[in-house]
N, C-alpha and C positions, 0 to 999 in steps of 0.2 A: 504494500500500500504506500501511496505517496502522501507526504505532508505538504500542504500548500498554504500560501498566503492568500486569504480571501479578502477581496476588496469589492465594494459595491460601486457601481457606476450609475449616476443619475444625470440626465441631461438638463442643462439650463432651459428655462422656458422658451428662449428664442430658438433652440434647436429641436424642440419637441415636434414642431410643425414639419420639419424636414424628415424626422423619423416616421411620422404618420403618412407623409407623401410617399416615402420609400416603401412603407408597409403596403399601401394600396397597390403599388406597382408589383411588388413581390407576390402578394396574394393573387392578383389577376393572372400573373404568369403561371403560378402553381395550379390555378384552377383551369386555365386553358391547356396546360400540358400535364394532365394527370398521369400519363403513362411514362413520363420522362424520368429516367433513373439519375441523370446528371443534368445540371443546369449550367449553361454557358453565360458568363457575365463578362463585361469588359471593364478592365481597370484602366483608368485614363489619368495621366498627369499632363503637364503642359506640353511635353514633347512627344509623348508616346501613348499608343493604345495597345493594350496587351490582353488577349483573350485568356480567361481563366475558367476552368471547368471545376464545378463543385458538386459533391454528392447531394442529391435531393434532400436527404435528411439534414444536412448542414444548412441548406436554404430554408427548410421548414423551421429549424431552430432559430435562424436569423429573423424569420417573420415573428416568432414568439417574442424574441428580444425587442424588436422594433415596437411591437404592440405594447409591451410594458413600459419601455422608455418613452414612447409617445404619449402614454397616459400619465407620465410624470413619476412613475415608480422607479425605485432603485433596483438594479439587477446585479446578481452575482452568478458566475458560472462555477460550479463545483463538480469535478469529476466524481463519478459514482464510487471509485476506489480510493478516493482521497481520505486521509485520516485527519480528523479535526481535534484541536485542543478542546478542553471543556469550555473555555471562553468563546471560541469560535462557534461551537455547537449551541451554546446558550444564546449567542447573538442571532444565529439563524432561526432559533425557535422564538426569539424575542422574550426570553425568560431570564431570570437571574442565574448566575453560576451556581449558587447553593441549591436552587430549585432543580436545576439540571442534575447536579450530583445526587440529589434525592431520587430522581428518576433512574439514574444509573444503578444506584444501590438497591432500588426496588425491583430491578430486573426489567424495567420497561424498555430500556435501550441497551443494546449490546455494546460492549467496549472491551478493550484490553489495556493492560498496564505495561508501561515501559519505564522500568525503574519505579519511581514513586508517582509517575504521571499517568493519567488516564488518556487514552486515545479512542476516539469514536469514529467508526467508519461512516462516511457520508451516507452510504446506502442504508445503514441501520437507522440513522437519524431520520432520513426521509421516510422509511417504513413506519417508524413511530409516528411521524407527522401525519401520514395517511390514515393510520389507525385512529389517532386522536381526532382528526377531522371527521372521520366516519362516525365515531362515538358522539361527537358534538351535533352532527346532523340528525342522528337518531334521537337524541335527547330533545332537540328543538322540535322535531316532528311529533314526538310524544306530547310535549307541552302544548303544541298547536292543537293537536287532537283533543287533549284534555280541555283546553280553553273552548273549543267548539262544542264539546259535549256539555259543558257548563253554561253555554250560551254567552260566553264572554267575548267571543270573536265572531 
């Protein structure tokens, strides 16, 4: 597993429009060329135009990045096999480090120790996040149903 430096990127307001414009063009291309495994783009600077061939999956990821950046959200890319420190993992979940350590010790998230330090696989963290999101949706659905049964909604 690799240990990485996670940094978020957020576009300033004046660049969000450019991201949204690019997103519109990328989505249109992907929709028109559904069976294309590779996407050819042109990289242009002042003196040169160079064709570049990208895997479709990379362009789909680019579209997702543009959507988040264009909406003003910060984005980080974390490889699935990356190992995170407890602080990095806590930051990704938007919780305190002590709360995260409680989750680790309760067995909610898999981790390993390196000396006296805990390391969390990004894949384990994302799996916990999916489970937690699913639990939250189920509880919200139950509360909505209960509110409807009681005539409150």
